[in-house]
N, C-alpha and C positions, 0 to 999 in steps of 0.2 A: 427806256423805262425810267419813270421818275422814282424818287425815293419812297414815296408812299406805296406805290405798287410793289417795289422791291421788298419793303418790310412785310407787306401782306403775303408775298410769296414765301418769304422766309418763315413766317408764322405757320402757313399751311404745310410747308415741308416739315417743320418741327412737330406739328400736330400729327402728321402721317407717320413720322419717325417714332413719335411717342406711342401712337396707337398700334403700330405694326411691330415694333422692336422692344422698346423700353417697358411697356406695360406687360407684354407676355413674359419678358425676361424677369421683371419684378414678381409677376405672379408665380413663375416657375421657382424662383428663389424662396418665396414665401411658402409654396407648396412643399418644396424639398425640406426647408427648415422645419415646417410644421409636422411633416411626416417623421423626421428625425426626433422631434420633441415627443410626438405621440409614442414612438417606439421606445424612447428613453423612459417615459412615464410608465408605459406598459411593462417594460422590463423590471422596473422597481416594484410595481404591484405584483408581478408574478413572483419575484424573489421573496416579497413579504409573505406570500401565501404558501411558500414552500416550508415544509417542516424543518426544524433546526437540524444542522448537520449532526449525524449520530455521534461523532467523536466528541462534540461539545457537551454532550450529556453524560459522558463517563470519563473524560480526561481533564487534566489541569496542567498549568505550567510546572515544569520540573527543571530546576537549575542545572542538573547534571545531564538530563536526557532531552530537554526541549519540552516534551509533554509526556505524561504517564497517566495511568488509570487512577481515578480517585478510589481509595479503598472503601469497601462496604457500600457499593452502589448497586441498586436493583432498578432497572428500567424496563417496564412492561411495554411490549409492542414497539421496541426501539426501531426495528427494521420493517415492521408490518404486524398485522394481527397475529398474536401468539408467538412472535419471534422476539425473545427477550434476552437481555444481557445482565449478568450479575458479576460483581467483583468481590473478592474476599478481603479480609483485613490487611492482607499483604499486597494488594493491588493486582493480583492475578485474576484472570477470568475463571472464576470458580465459585462454588457455593459454600466452601469450607476452607478454613485455614489449614496449612500444612505444618507439621512438626518438623524440627530440624532433622531428626532421625527418620529413616525409612521405616514405615510400620511393618511389623512382623508379617511375613507371608506375602509381601508385596515387592514389586520391582518398580522403582520410581523412574519416570521419564520426564525430563524437562524439554518442553517444545519451545524453541526460540524462533522468532520470525516476525513477519509484518502482518498486514491485514488478512492475508490468506491463512495465516496461523491463528490469529485472533478469531477469525470466523465472521468476517463482515458479511452480513446478510442472512445468517443462520443463528439459531438459539444456542445457548451454552452447551447443551447436551448433543448438539449436531456437529460441532467442530471436529475436524479430523483428530485433533489431540484428545478430546474427550472420548471419541469413539474407540480409542485404543482400549479403554477400560471396559467398554461393552464387548469388544471382541474377545478380550481375555481378562477376567476379573482379578487376575494376579497383578495386573499393571495398575500403577497409580500415575496419572498424567497431570503435569503442571503446565498450564497454558500461559506462556510468556510471549505471546504475539501481540503486536501493537500496530494500529493503522499508521501508514506513512513512514514506518521505520525503514532505514537502510541497514546494510550489514553493520555499519558503525554503531548505530543506536541499539540494535539487537544485542550486539557484543557487549556494549557498555552496561546495558540493563542486566544481562546475565552476570557480568563481573561484579556489579554492585549488589544485586539482590539474589540472583540465582545461586551463587556459590555459598550463600548462607545455609542452603539446604543440602543435605546429603542426597545423592542420587546415583543411579546405576547407568543411566544413559542421558546424554544431551543430544537431541535432534536439532541441528542448526539448519533451518529451512530458509530458502530465499527464492526470489524470482529475479529476472534480468534487471528490472527497475531498481532493485535494492543496491546494485553496484553504481548505477548512475546517481542515485540520491547521495552517495558518499561525496560527490563532487560539488555539492551545493551547501551553502550556509543556511538556507531556508527551505521549507517545504510548505507550499500553499500559504506563504506569508508568515509562517512560524519559524523562528530562529531555532537552530539545532547545533549540537556539537559537531566538530569536524576532526577527523583523525589524520594525522600526518606522521612522517618518520623524520626524526632529527637525530643525528649522531647514532644512527642504527637502532634507535629506540622509538617505540610507539608513544606518541604524545597526543593530547586532546586540546584542541583550540576552540575558541569561542565559548569558553566556560568561565564563570557561570553563564548559562545561556540567558540572553536578555529576554525580558518579557515582551510579548506582542503588544504594541500600543493599542489603546482602546478604539482608535479609529480604523484599525487594520481590518476589523471584522467586515467593514463595508468596502475595503479597498479592492478585494478580489472580485466580488459581484459587480462593483461599479466598472471595473476594467472590462468585464464580459459584456455588461449592458451597453457601454459606450464604444465598444470595439468597432461597430459598423457606422458610427457617426462620421460624416465627411470631415468634420474638424479633427477628429481623432486620427483619421487616416492621413490627413495633411501633416499633422504634428509628428506622426510616426515617420513619415517620409523625410521631413525636415530633420528630425532627430537622427534618423539613420544616416543621412548624409554628413551631419556634423560629427558623428561618432565613428565614421568609417575607418579613419586612420588608427585610433586607439584599439578598435576591435581587432584589427589585423595583427596587432602585437600580442594578443592573448595566445596562450598555448593552444595548439591544435587538439582535435579530438583524440588523435592517436597518442599524443604526449600525455593528455589528461588520463586516458585509460591506462596507460603504462604506470603512471604514478599511483592511480587507484589500485591497480593490481598488486603493486608492491605493498600497499597497506593491507590489502586483503590477505596476502600471504602471511603478513605479520600477525594479523588477527587469528588466522588459523593456528599459527604457532602458539599464540597466547591461549587459545581455547584448548589445544592439545595439553598444554602444561596444566591449566586449571582442572581439566578432567582427570589428568593423571593423579593430581593430589586427591581428588574425590574418589579415586579408583572407579572411574566412570568411563564409559565408551562414548566417544564423540562420533556422531553420524551426520554426514552432510547430505542434504536433500534438496535437489532442484525441483521446485514446484512449477507446474506449467500455467500459462495464461492462454487466453483465447488466441492471441496472435501467434503463439508458438506452434500451432497446428500446421500453419502454412508458411509462416515467415521464419527466416533463419537468423534474426537479429541477435538472438541469445547464443547462437552456436559457438562463437569464439570464446565466450566466457565459460560456457559449459565444458569446452575442451580444456581450458586452463584449470578449472576446478578438478576435472577428472585426473589431470596430470599430477596436480598437487596431492590429491587423495591417494593416488597410487604410490607416489614417492614416500608418503608417510604411513602407508598401510592402513588408511582410514576407509571405513565403509562409505560408499557414495551411491545414492539412489537417484538416478536421472529419470524423473517422471515425464520430462519432455519427450524423451525417446520412447517411453511407454505409450504416451498419448498418440504419437505419430503412427504407431502400429495399429491403432483402432480405426474402424470406419467412421466417417463423419457423422452418421446418424447416431452413433454411440457416444460421440464427443459432445454434441450439442447439449444434451441434458445435464452435463456435468458443470455447466457455467450459467450464472444468472443472466438472462437476456435483458437488453435495454428496455426500459419502460414497464417491466414486470413488478418492480418494487418501488415504493414511494421515495426511496433514497436513490438518486441517480448514480451515486458513487458505488452502489452495490453491483451494478452491472459489470459483468466480466469476472466477478468473484465466483468461488465454488458454491454450487447449490448443496443441499443436504446430500443429494446423491453423489455429487462431486467430492464432498468431504468423506463420504463412505469409501469411495474408490481410493482416495489418497490413504486413508487409515488402513485399509486392508493391504495396500501395497507396502506401506511402511511396516506394518506388523509382520508381513511375510519376510521382508528384508531384515528386520531386527532378529527374528527367530532363526534366520539362517546363519547368524553369527555365532560361532562356537561359544564365545564367552557368555552371551545372552542365553543360549540354549542350556548351558551348564547351570547358570543361576536359576533359571526356571525349573529345571529338574530338581535342584536342591530345595526349592520352595515346595515342591510337591503339587498335587492338583493338576489340572489341565484346562485347556480351552473348552473342552466338552462341557455342555450345560451352562455356558456363560450367558450373560444378559443379552449378548448379540444374537443368540439363538432362540431365546425364550421371551424377550420383551416385545410386546406388540408395537411399541413405538420404534424400536430398532428395526423390526421387520419392515415397517413402512419405508425406511430409508435405505434398505439394502440396495446395492447397485443393480441387482437383477430383479428388484421388485417393480411392479408396474407403476 
């Protein structure tokens, strides 16, 4: 074979290789890259069409707490048509300000907690804290719940602002996630204070809490949008390998949980002392989530709280245990189903019916306490004829209503 025919054969082989391998490979790469680009652009457009996160409409940066309600806000239809949120001049979810002294003829209850106490997904008058007033008009309830708060932030908010008010009861409500949030310096990209114990004393780290940088509002959605891109997956794999050794040196889950529980015990001690000064009863309430019905992830923490409450003689209401006694068909209507509300984060929170269920359980638990029963008797009046029994709106939200 001469050189000319050899070069011609080589060209034919190159053409065949190009046509059968390289061109399809290039086309696949372009198709894969184009598809990823389209998904990326589509994700951005979808994000832009979403309503703003509810918490951004009523909270602002707080150097002590990370974020807190803006005083004097009224947002119509914040969670959907007719589902509104209003804060008073003190930053609590309420339509009126509260005097330092408990009004005559009333028994004041401060409700501390996270978004389940704030009432994410329901209107002001449908939260379990507000419903206590409907069940018994002798109650005056102060809603100090806040979305995303852990046990640490709920405690710090009460210590700073709640103790300014005289009160008869503090309900300190929590879900399992509130303990895990204590182990992080951020929540959804927002900086937060962190509690620790040093020399036997409770201290607050990461304060003043840094402001979230302006670009951070796009950081979380971009992470979600780019999560499925091949480039992102490759970088995560490479990054995971490079960080394998340092990650192994971090404290294990059991060690972190143990340290967190030590802080929780100290928080309970501080709450007991603060309520003693106020001549107030501290009540611990374990609120349920949808996962608690079947999963036992919260069980160890519930056992720890129960033990601490028993040792201190504190009332403890475990609504997870109550929930598990109910048939599933009765549990489902208590929680907001995915896709029902325009705000995705509302899914899994308590419906109006769920808030009613919690309020009635809390009320029964409170009135079973001798000190509360005695104070109510001293006030006179009774639950009979209260707004809970006469208000058409309250009737619509009764747990046994259709």
